[in-house]
C-alpha positions, 0 to 999 in steps of 0.5 A: 659201815664199810667192810673194812670197818666191820672186819676191824670191829669183829677182829677186836671183839675176837681179841677181847674174847681171847684175852678174857678167856685167858684172864679166866685161866691165868693169873693176871700177873702171869698173863703176857701180851704174847699170850693174848696175841697167840690166843687171838692169832695176831702179831704183837705189832698189830696188838700195839697198833690197837692197844688202846681200843683193846684195853677200853674193850676189856674195861667195858667187858669187865664192867658188864661182868 
């Protein structure tokens, strides 16, 4: 696996962790994309480029919980 791919996978995991942490602290209807981006240190544009992967990651994590 290339370094770039490893970095992408690691970054997605960090974003998912940040989102899960926020979901544990903030009611879902009050959570915003900006909150997730700020907590994970990414731009909103980056979030939207990877949103399907992120939502699938969150879904999988919720099944494991």
